[in-house]
Backbone as CSV, one residue per row, in Angstrom:
resi,resn,N_x,N_y,N_z,CA_x,CA_y,CA_z,C_x,C_y,C_z
1,MET,-46.846,-80.614,-88.955,-46.729,-79.661,-87.888,-46.339,-80.313,-86.583
2,ALA,-46.398,-81.596,-86.496,-46.043,-82.294,-85.277,-44.551,-82.217,-85.010
3,ASP,-43.760,-82.003,-86.039,-42.312,-81.911,-85.884,-41.878,-80.600,-85.228
4,ASN,-42.712,-79.565,-85.288,-42.338,-78.265,-84.751,-42.551,-78.138,-83.241
5,THR,-43.069,-79.116,-82.568,-43.342,-79.012,-81.139,-42.066,-78.944,-80.316
6,GLN,-41.015,-79.582,-80.774,-39.754,-79.529,-80.048,-38.744,-78.707,-80.836
7,PRO,-38.439,-77.476,-80.362,-37.492,-76.655,-81.106,-36.076,-77.190,-80.960
8,THR,-35.309,-77.019,-81.960,-33.921,-77.458,-81.920,-33.016,-76.233,-81.752
9,THR,-32.033,-76.357,-80.891,-31.076,-75.272,-80.692,-29.687,-75.772,-81.024
10,GLU,-28.933,-74.914,-81.627,-27.564,-75.265,-81.968,-26.628,-74.720,-80.897
11,VAL,-25.693,-75.522,-80.427,-24.715,-75.106,-79.426,-23.369,-74.981,-80.095
12,LYS,-22.765,-73.798,-79.987,-21.453,-73.592,-80.578,-20.393,-73.780,-79.509
13,GLU,-19.356,-74.471,-79.845,-18.266,-74.685,-78.912,-17.300,-73.502,-78.991
14,PRO,-16.800,-73.004,-77.835,-15.860,-71.876,-77.874,-14.504,-72.318,-78.400
15,VAL,-13.847,-71.394,-79.009,-12.521,-71.658,-79.543,-11.524,-71.517,-78.403
16,LEU,-10.765,-72.541,-78.114,-9.862,-72.559,-76.979,-8.656,-71.646,-77.172
17,GLU,-8.173,-71.510,-78.373,-6.981,-70.710,-78.613,-7.223,-69.231,-78.312
18,ASP,-8.389,-68.697,-78.674,-8.685,-67.281,-78.440,-8.809,-66.977,-76.950
19,THR,-9.444,-67.875,-76.197,-9.628,-67.613,-74.767,-8.297,-67.651,-74.027
20,LYS,-7.401,-68.533,-74.408,-6.097,-68.584,-73.758,-5.313,-67.308,-73.997
21,ALA,-5.446,-66.768,-75.196,-4.705,-65.557,-75.522,-5.218,-64.376,-74.707
22,THR,-6.538,-64.266,-74.531,-7.074,-63.135,-73.773,-6.780,-63.272,-72.289
23,VAL,-6.774,-64.490,-71.768,-6.468,-64.694,-70.358,-5.029,-64.300,-70.068
24,SER,-4.117,-64.711,-70.930,-2.718,-64.373,-70.692,-2.484,-62.871,-70.827
25,ASP,-3.205,-62.202,-71.732,-3.056,-60.759,-71.868,-3.588,-60.040,-70.630
26,ASP,-4.695,-60.532,-70.050,-5.264,-59.896,-68.858,-4.339,-60.032,-67.656
27,THR,-3.692,-61.170,-67.494,-2.837,-61.358,-66.331,-1.596,-60.472,-66.394
28,THR,-1.083,-60.246,-67.582,0.104,-59.396,-67.681,-0.265,-57.929,-67.511
29,ALA,-1.469,-57.524,-67.899,-1.872,-56.125,-67.816,-2.367,-55.757,-66.416
30,ALA,-2.794,-56.734,-65.625,-3.382,-56.448,-64.314,-2.411,-55.759,-63.348
31,PRO,-1.174,-56.225,-63.188,-0.288,-55.532,-62.241,0.003,-54.089,-62.636
32,ALA,0.083,-53.802,-63.918,0.343,-52.439,-64.361,-0.830,-51.530,-64.001
33,ASP,-2.070,-52.049,-64.094,-3.247,-51.263,-63.746,-3.291,-50.958,-62.251
34,LYS,-2.908,-51.922,-61.416,-2.963,-51.728,-59.963,-1.991,-50.647,-59.503
35,THR,-0.826,-50.588,-60.109,0.134,-49.561,-59.711,-0.313,-48.184,-60.164
36,ALA,-1.021,-48.096,-61.275,-1.477,-46.804,-61.785,-2.653,-46.274,-60.970
37,VAL,-3.431,-47.157,-60.326,-4.617,-46.741,-59.576,-4.233,-46.042,-58.277
38,LYS,-3.156,-46.456,-57.635,-2.761,-45.887,-56.350,-2.362,-44.426,-56.505
39,ARG,-2.994,-43.580,-55.685,-2.676,-42.158,-55.700,-2.517,-41.676,-54.283
40,LYS,-1.847,-40.561,-54.134,-1.655,-39.997,-52.814,-2.976,-39.418,-52.317
41,LYS,-3.346,-39.790,-51.092,-4.613,-39.349,-50.531,-4.471,-37.915,-50.035
42,SER,-5.323,-37.045,-50.507,-5.228,-35.640,-50.111,-6.019,-35.404,-48.831
43,LYS,-5.503,-34.540,-47.980,-6.167,-34.208,-46.724,-7.264,-33.193,-47.001
44,ARG,-8.378,-33.336,-46.306,-9.469,-32.393,-46.467,-9.311,-31.260,-45.476
45,ALA,-9.868,-30.125,-45.791,-9.778,-28.963,-44.913,-10.946,-28.987,-43.937
46,VAL,-10.637,-28.835,-42.650,-11.656,-28.783,-41.602,-11.418,-27.507,-40.807
47,PRO,-12.014,-26.383,-41.216,-11.746,-25.127,-40.513,-12.405,-25.035,-39.143
48,SER,-13.520,-25.737,-38.933,-14.177,-25.683,-37.622,-14.613,-27.077,-37.214
49,GLY,-14.700,-27.276,-35.909,-15.077,-28.590,-35.412,-15.244,-28.578,-33.915
50,GLN,-15.025,-29.731,-33.314,-15.212,-29.909,-31.878,-13.912,-30.359,-31.231
51,VAL,-13.739,-29.948,-29.977,-12.603,-30.405,-29.179,-13.177,-31.068,-27.940
52,HIS,-12.827,-32.330,-27.741,-13.295,-33.079,-26.572,-12.115,-33.246,-25.622
53,VAL,-12.295,-32.768,-24.393,-11.248,-32.865,-23.372,-11.760,-33.794,-22.285
54,MET,-11.086,-34.926,-22.083,-11.444,-35.852,-21.025,-10.365,-35.749,-19.949
55,ALA,-10.698,-35.054,-18.862,-9.715,-34.791,-17.820,-10.039,-35.641,-16.594
56,GLY,-9.293,-36.715,-16.439,-9.464,-37.565,-15.272,-8.369,-37.286,-14.264
57,TYR,-8.436,-38.002,-13.158,-7.389,-37.840,-12.144,-6.061,-38.392,-12.635
58,ASN,-6.097,-39.416,-13.485,-4.872,-40.113,-13.877,-4.336,-39.741,-15.255
59,ASN,-5.143,-39.103,-16.092,-4.693,-38.792,-17.448,-5.617,-37.735,-18.048
60,THR,-5.166,-37.078,-19.092,-5.974,-36.117,-19.835,-5.865,-36.453,-21.311
61,ILE,-7.015,-36.597,-21.968,-7.059,-36.956,-23.389,-7.752,-35.825,-24.140
62,ILE,-7.111,-35.313,-25.178,-7.666,-34.237,-25.999,-7.905,-34.798,-27.395
63,THR,-9.133,-34.642,-27.921,-9.495,-35.167,-29.224,-10.121,-34.068,-30.060
64,PHE,-9.606,-33.853,-31.268,-10.170,-32.912,-32.220,-11.020,-33.698,-33.214
65,THR,-12.267,-33.255,-33.437,-13.151,-33.913,-34.386,-13.767,-32.869,-35.309
66,ASP,-14.278,-33.333,-36.457,-15.052,-32.413,-37.287,-16.466,-32.328,-36.713
67,ASN,-17.356,-31.599,-37.366,-18.687,-31.375,-36.805,-19.546,-32.624,-36.759
68,SER,-19.223,-33.634,-37.563,-19.991,-34.874,-37.524,-19.392,-35.905,-36.569
69,GLY,-18.269,-35.599,-35.935,-17.694,-36.485,-34.928,-16.546,-37.345,-35.398
70,ASN,-16.081,-37.188,-36.623,-14.937,-37.965,-37.112,-13.643,-37.382,-36.550
71,VAL,-12.788,-38.237,-36.016,-11.577,-37.790,-35.330,-10.567,-37.254,-36.335
72,ILE,-10.041,-36.064,-36.030,-9.007,-35.434,-36.843,-7.643,-35.712,-36.224
73,SER,-7.501,-35.387,-34.938,-6.256,-35.672,-34.223,-6.578,-35.835,-32.758
74,SER,-5.721,-36.550,-32.065,-5.902,-36.714,-30.627,-4.546,-36.939,-29.984
75,CYS,-4.477,-36.635,-28.709,-3.242,-36.817,-27.965,-3.601,-36.947,-26.492
76,SER,-2.749,-37.590,-25.740,-2.961,-37.713,-24.302,-1.661,-37.416,-23.582
77,ALA,-1.774,-37.212,-22.286,-0.580,-36.927,-21.496,0.363,-38.119,-21.491
78,GLY,-0.179,-39.325,-21.491,0.654,-40.526,-21.545,1.390,-40.656,-22.862
79,ALA,0.754,-40.232,-23.965,1.399,-40.305,-25.276,2.512,-39.275,-25.405
80,CYS,2.481,-38.231,-24.579,3.521,-37.197,-24.617,4.731,-37.552,-23.771
81,GLY,4.709,-38.698,-23.151,5.879,-39.147,-22.398,5.748,-39.041,-20.892
82,PHE,4.635,-38.555,-20.380,4.442,-38.480,-18.936,4.033,-39.850,-18.417
83,ARG,4.554,-40.214,-17.277,4.267,-41.522,-16.693,3.793,-41.370,-15.259
84,GLY,2.995,-42.324,-14.840,2.551,-42.370,-13.446,1.654,-41.210,-13.066
85,SER,1.884,-40.667,-11.882,1.023,-39.600,-11.372,1.238,-38.281,-12.106
86,LYS,2.328,-38.156,-12.884,2.574,-36.917,-13.634,1.590,-36.744,-14.791
87,LYS,0.936,-37.841,-15.232,-0.022,-37.742,-16.330,-1.241,-36.918,-15.948
88,GLY,-1.584,-36.862,-14.680,-2.779,-36.156,-14.241,-2.567,-34.686,-13.948
89,THR,-1.385,-34.150,-14.203,-1.104,-32.753,-13.869,-1.587,-31.809,-14.967
90,ALA,-1.702,-30.542,-14.599,-2.136,-29.520,-15.555,-1.077,-29.293,-16.635
91,TYR,0.199,-29.401,-16.292,1.257,-29.215,-17.271,1.220,-30.314,-18.333
92,ALA,0.964,-31.550,-17.912,0.873,-32.656,-18.875,-0.304,-32.443,-19.825
93,ALA,-1.401,-31.923,-19.309,-2.557,-31.632,-20.159,-2.232,-30.512,-21.137
94,GLN,-1.453,-29.541,-20.699,-1.054,-28.426,-21.558,-0.201,-28.931,-22.719
95,VAL,0.760,-29.787,-22.432,1.640,-30.325,-23.472,0.843,-31.173,-24.462
96,ALA,-0.086,-31.999,-23.957,-0.903,-32.841,-24.828,-1.802,-31.986,-25.717
97,ALA,-2.386,-30.931,-25.165,-3.257,-30.048,-25.941,-2.460,-29.307,-27.011
98,GLU,-1.246,-28.889,-26.693,-0.401,-28.212,-27.687,-0.109,-29.128,-28.866
99,ARG,0.227,-30.384,-28.577,0.573,-31.323,-29.638,-0.639,-31.637,-30.512
100,ALA,-1.806,-31.857,-29.903,-3.004,-32.168,-30.676,-3.452,-30.963,-31.504
101,THR,-3.336,-29.755,-30.929,-3.725,-28.543,-31.645,-2.800,-28.291,-32.829
102,GLN,-1.529,-28.505,-32.635,-0.560,-28.292,-33.707,-0.837,-29.231,-34.884
103,THR,-1.135,-30.486,-34.601,-1.448,-31.444,-35.666,-2.720,-31.045,-36.411
104,ALA,-3.752,-30.636,-35.667,-5.031,-30.271,-36.299,-4.881,-29.016,-37.159
105,LYS,-4.087,-28.058,-36.701,-3.912,-26.829,-37.471,-3.071,-27.043,-38.714
106,GLN,-1.986,-27.812,-38.601,-1.092,-28.008,-39.736,-1.717,-28.877,-40.816
107,GLN,-2.356,-29.969,-40.438,-2.854,-30.907,-41.433,-4.234,-30.556,-41.963
108,TYR,-5.070,-29.885,-41.158,-6.455,-29.652,-41.551,-6.867,-28.177,-41.542
109,GLY,-6.032,-27.282,-41.084,-6.383,-25.864,-41.047,-7.458,-25.553,-40.021
110,PHE,-7.414,-26.219,-38.896,-8.430,-26.073,-37.847,-8.314,-24.686,-37.216
111,SER,-9.446,-23.941,-37.101,-9.364,-22.596,-36.541,-10.492,-22.246,-35.574
112,LYS,-11.658,-22.893,-35.655,-12.774,-22.623,-34.746,-13.145,-23.896,-34.020
113,ALA,-13.514,-23.763,-32.735,-13.795,-24.966,-31.963,-14.936,-24.769,-30.980
114,GLU,-15.732,-25.816,-30.839,-16.667,-25.946,-29.732,-16.020,-26.936,-28.774
115,VAL,-15.859,-26.552,-27.514,-15.127,-27.373,-26.561,-16.109,-28.105,-25.655
116,PHE,-15.901,-29.407,-25.517,-16.692,-30.240,-24.616,-15.740,-30.821,-23.583
117,ILE,-15.973,-30.490,-22.315,-15.081,-30.923,-21.242,-15.784,-31.984,-20.410
118,LYS,-15.091,-33.090,-20.177,-15.632,-34.165,-19.356,-14.598,-34.534,-18.304
119,GLY,-15.035,-34.690,-17.087,-14.147,-35.111,-16.011,-13.819,-33.982,-15.055
120,ILE,-13.118,-34.346,-13.967,-12.842,-33.374,-12.902,-11.355,-33.284,-12.598
121,GLY,-10.520,-33.604,-13.557,-9.080,-33.568,-13.326,-8.502,-32.169,-13.437
122,LEU,-7.202,-32.087,-13.236,-6.506,-30.799,-13.243,-6.309,-30.236,-14.655
123,GLY,-6.494,-31.036,-15.689,-6.221,-30.583,-17.046,-7.372,-29.878,-17.733
124,ARG,-8.477,-29.667,-17.033,-9.654,-29.031,-17.647,-9.330,-27.646,-18.194
125,ASP,-8.863,-26.763,-17.328,-8.618,-25.374,-17.708,-7.377,-25.227,-18.577
126,ALA,-6.375,-26.037,-18.313,-5.118,-25.922,-19.049,-5.329,-26.192,-20.538
127,ALA,-6.169,-27.148,-20.873,-6.394,-27.485,-22.282,-7.109,-26.353,-23.012
128,VAL,-8.066,-25.699,-22.356,-8.797,-24.607,-22.998,-7.891,-23.391,-23.170
129,ARG,-7.016,-23.140,-22.219,-6.080,-22.016,-22.330,-5.125,-22.202,-23.499
130,VAL,-4.718,-23.439,-23.742,-3.811,-23.720,-24.857,-4.493,-23.400,-26.187
131,LEU,-5.779,-23.739,-26.306,-6.499,-23.453,-27.552,-6.498,-21.954,-27.842
132,ALA,-6.735,-21.152,-26.810,-6.757,-19.701,-27.003,-5.367,-19.169,-27.351
133,SER,-4.336,-19.745,-26.756,-2.983,-19.250,-27.017,-2.475,-19.653,-28.396
134,MET,-3.043,-20.705,-28.990,-2.592,-21.162,-30.317,-3.534,-20.696,-31.427
135,ASP,-4.246,-19.606,-31.208,-5.092,-18.952,-32.208,-6.214,-19.845,-32.737
136,VAL,-6.811,-20.639,-31.864,-8.030,-21.377,-32.200,-9.154,-20.674,-31.451
137,SER,-10.104,-20.108,-32.200,-11.173,-19.359,-31.543,-12.166,-20.335,-30.917
138,VAL,-12.411,-20.147,-29.632,-13.322,-21.013,-28.881,-14.711,-20.394,-28.939
139,GLU,-15.652,-21.075,-29.611,-17.002,-20.558,-29.760,-17.855,-20.838,-28.533
140,SER,-17.707,-22.010,-27.942,-18.476,-22.348,-26.749,-17.728,-23.390,-25.939
141,ILE,-17.974,-23.375,-24.644,-17.398,-24.368,-23.737,-18.562,-25.021,-23.006
142,LYS,-18.650,-26.348,-23.119,-19.759,-27.066,-22.498,-19.197,-28.174,-21.618
143,ASP,-19.722,-28.273,-20.394,-19.300,-29.314,-19.469,-20.238,-30.508,-19.632
144,VAL,-19.705,-31.647,-20.049,-20.514,-32.839,-20.270,-20.138,-33.952,-19.289
145,THR,-19.682,-33.558,-18.098,-19.317,-34.530,-17.072,-20.563,-35.285,-16.630
146,GLY,-20.445,-36.589,-16.528,-21.572,-37.406,-16.094,-21.905,-37.135,-14.630
147,VAL,-23.200,-37.052,-14.350,-23.664,-36.806,-12.987,-24.489,-38.009,-12.552
148,ALA,-24.165,-38.562,-11.388,-24.911,-39.703,-10.875,-26.303,-39.258,-10.463
149,HIS,-27.306,-40.020,-10.809,-28.680,-39.711,-10.425,-29.325,-40.977,-9.867
150,GLY,-29.351,-41.055,-8.576,-29.935,-42.229,-7.925,-28.877,-43.226,-7.502
151,GLY,-27.900,-43.445,-8.340,-26.809,-44.357,-8.007,-27.213,-45.817,-8.091
152,THR,-26.347,-46.670,-7.592,-26.605,-48.106,-7.610,-27.357,-48.523,-6.357
153,ARG,-27.846,-49.720,-6.351,-28.592,-50.233,-5.204,-27.632,-50.431,-4.034
154,PRO,-28.012,-49.972,-2.819,-27.115,-50.123,-1.671,-27.022,-51.586,-1.226
155,LYS,-25.965,-51.879,-0.479,-25.782,-53.218,0.059,-26.894,-53.527,1.062
156,LYS,-27.137,-54.804,1.251,-28.186,-55.163,2.217,-27.746,-54.787,3.632
157,ALA,-28.693,-54.589,4.514,-28.388,-54.161,5.884,-27.654,-55.280,6.614
158,ARG,-26.657,-54.874,7.376,-25.833,-55.825,8.107,-26.575,-56.280,9.364
159,ARG,-26.659,-57.589,9.580,-27.336,-58.123,10.766,-26.297,-58.531,11.797
160,ILE,-26.500,-58.095,13.003,-25.536,-58.432,14.078,-26.206,-59.344,15.069
């Protein structure tokens, strides 16, 4: 029984010819599989969501999002070709809102919106009017412009 204390294990060596054949078959089949996996990504339907309008003095940015905040489409006055001080006008905001609304409606079927307006520029009202004119029903309009409360620490008093 003293011989049984150390068990013996047999090790089998792999056959080299079989492994080479399977490796070469896998490499030739791999590119064909990769081309078959690629498919056209389908757009999801987003019938209702949020519209964020950031109207500053220098530019107006309109962003369409779904209800969880994922961006569907966006456009700005600068992206529509307006330059310099013309980006801050109500007409530039109107053109940007039309382009963003058209993209959201065509690609995602956007039809209902909660509007969040931030900023004090001239494009605030123009963007909301465009939504109504392009058959997007506005459920609510909320002003989320930041309001200073307390402000920063003033400079030290000047000594003369």
